[in-house]
C-alpha positions as CSV (number, residue, x, y, z in Angstrom):
1,M,0.0,0.0,0.0
2,V,1.3,3.4,-0.9
3,G,1.9,5.5,2.0
4,G,0.9,2.8,4.5
5,N,3.3,4.0,7.5
6,V,1.7,7.6,7.9
7,N,-0.4,7.9,11.2
8,S,-4.1,8.3,10.1
9,T,-4.0,12.0,11.6
10,A,-2.4,13.0,8.4
11,T,-3.6,16.2,7.1
12,S,-2.2,16.2,3.5
13,Y,0.1,14.4,1.1
14,T,1.4,14.6,-2.3
15,F,2.7,12.2,-5.0
16,S,4.1,12.9,-8.2
17,I,4.2,10.9,-11.4
18,T,7.2,11.0,-13.5
19,G,8.9,9.1,-16.6
20,L,5.7,8.9,-18.5
21,T,6.3,8.4,-22.3
22,E,7.0,11.9,-23.9
23,G,3.4,13.7,-25.0
24,A,1.5,11.6,-22.4
25,S,-0.7,13.8,-20.0
26,L,-2.8,13.5,-17.0
27,E,-5.8,14.9,-15.8
28,L,-8.3,14.7,-13.2
29,I,-11.7,13.0,-14.1
30,N,-13.8,14.0,-11.3
31,N,-13.9,17.1,-9.4
32,V,-13.1,15.9,-6.0
33,D,-12.8,18.3,-3.2
34,G,-9.3,18.4,-1.8
35,I,-7.5,16.9,-4.7
36,N,-5.4,19.2,-6.9
37,L,-3.3,18.4,-10.0
38,V,-0.5,20.4,-11.2
39,Q,2.2,20.0,-14.3
40,V,5.5,21.4,-13.8
41,G,7.8,20.4,-16.7
42,S,7.3,16.6,-17.4
43,R,6.6,15.9,-13.8
44,Y,2.8,15.7,-12.6
45,I,1.9,16.6,-8.8
46,V,-1.3,15.8,-7.2
47,E,-1.9,17.4,-3.9
48,V,-4.6,15.8,-1.4
49,K,-5.6,17.9,1.3
50,T,-8.3,17.2,4.3
51,T,-11.7,18.8,3.3
52,G,-14.6,18.6,5.5
53,G,-12.6,16.7,8.1
54,Q,-11.8,13.7,5.5
55,L,-8.7,13.0,3.6
56,Q,-9.0,10.9,0.6
57,P,-6.9,7.7,0.8
58,P,-4.1,7.3,-1.9
59,E,-5.9,4.6,-3.8
60,E,-9.1,6.8,-4.1
61,A,-7.1,9.8,-5.4
62,L,-5.2,7.3,-8.1
63,K,-8.8,6.5,-9.3
64,N,-9.2,10.0,-10.2
65,I,-6.4,10.2,-12.6
66,K,-6.6,9.7,-16.2
67,I,-3.3,8.9,-18.4
68,T,-3.9,9.8,-21.9
69,M,-1.1,8.4,-24.4
70,P,-0.1,10.5,-27.3
71,Q,-1.7,10.0,-30.7
72,D,-0.3,7.2,-32.4
73,F,1.6,5.8,-29.3
74,S,3.4,2.6,-30.0
75,T,6.6,0.7,-28.8
76,N,6.4,-1.1,-32.1
77,E,6.1,-4.6,-30.2
78,T,4.9,-7.3,-32.8
79,G,3.5,-10.6,-32.2
80,A,0.2,-12.7,-31.7
81,D,-0.7,-10.2,-28.9
82,P,1.4,-7.2,-29.1
83,A,0.7,-5.8,-25.5
84,Q,2.5,-2.9,-24.8
85,E,3.7,-1.6,-21.5
86,L,3.3,1.9,-19.9
87,G,5.6,2.6,-17.3
88,F,6.0,5.5,-14.9
89,F,7.2,6.2,-11.3
90,L,4.8,7.2,-8.6
91,N,6.6,9.2,-5.6
92,F,4.6,9.3,-2.4
93,S,5.3,11.7,0.5
94,A,3.1,12.3,3.2
95,Q,3.5,14.1,6.8
96,D,1.1,13.4,9.7
97,A,0.1,16.0,12.5
98,E,2.9,14.6,14.7
99,G,5.6,15.4,12.0
100,A,6.4,12.0,11.2
101,Q,7.1,11.4,7.3
102,N,6.7,8.7,4.9
103,T,8.5,8.9,1.3
104,Q,8.5,6.0,-1.2
105,T,8.9,5.6,-4.8
106,E,7.1,2.9,-6.8
107,R,7.4,1.8,-10.4
108,A,3.8,1.2,-12.1
109,D,3.8,-0.8,-15.3
110,I,0.4,-1.0,-17.1
111,V,-0.1,-3.3,-20.1
112,V,-2.0,-1.7,-22.8
113,K,-3.5,-3.3,-25.9
114,P,-2.9,-0.9,-28.8
115,V,-5.6,-0.1,-31.1
116,T,-4.1,-0.2,-34.6
117,D,-5.7,1.3,-37.8
118,P,-6.1,-1.4,-40.4
119,L,-3.6,-1.0,-43.8
120,N,-5.6,-0.1,-46.9
121,G,-4.2,-0.9,-50.1
122,N,-1.2,-3.1,-51.3
123,N,-2.8,-6.1,-49.8
124,G,-2.0,-4.8,-45.9
125,T,1.7,-4.1,-46.4
126,T,3.1,-1.0,-45.1
127,W,4.8,0.2,-48.5
128,E,4.1,0.3,-52.1
129,Q,6.3,0.8,-54.9
130,R,4.7,2.2,-58.1
131,Y,5.9,2.5,-61.6
132,D,3.6,4.7,-63.9
133,H,4.4,4.0,-67.4
134,H,3.5,6.4,-70.3
135,P,3.9,5.8,-73.8
136,V,6.6,7.9,-75.3
137,G,6.1,9.4,-78.7
């Protein structure tokens, strides 16, 4: 469990997501009080604060994040089941009301099944050589 050693009296925590594929983006998919997302360069920082006496657990905060891969993302893997891996680092830091701090880094690898557009023309190959012959004379 991410952040498991922080006392239940924690009032806030942050986690950052780094190491995403270039061009990937993150966004919050629900407007949940107390959860904010900020992008600083290629790092995304999620800050979670107590609101209404409640602090969302890290697992719930993560459920509110959507990762969008860049258009035409591919690792160019081939085969019968060309699953691809989306990998990134999750850096978690929390502090409880007594000042105890917990910091840990986890690597996440998510298997993504790519959607591929069908090839049209030339019997489904990726290239086509063409010669146009015109009569001379």
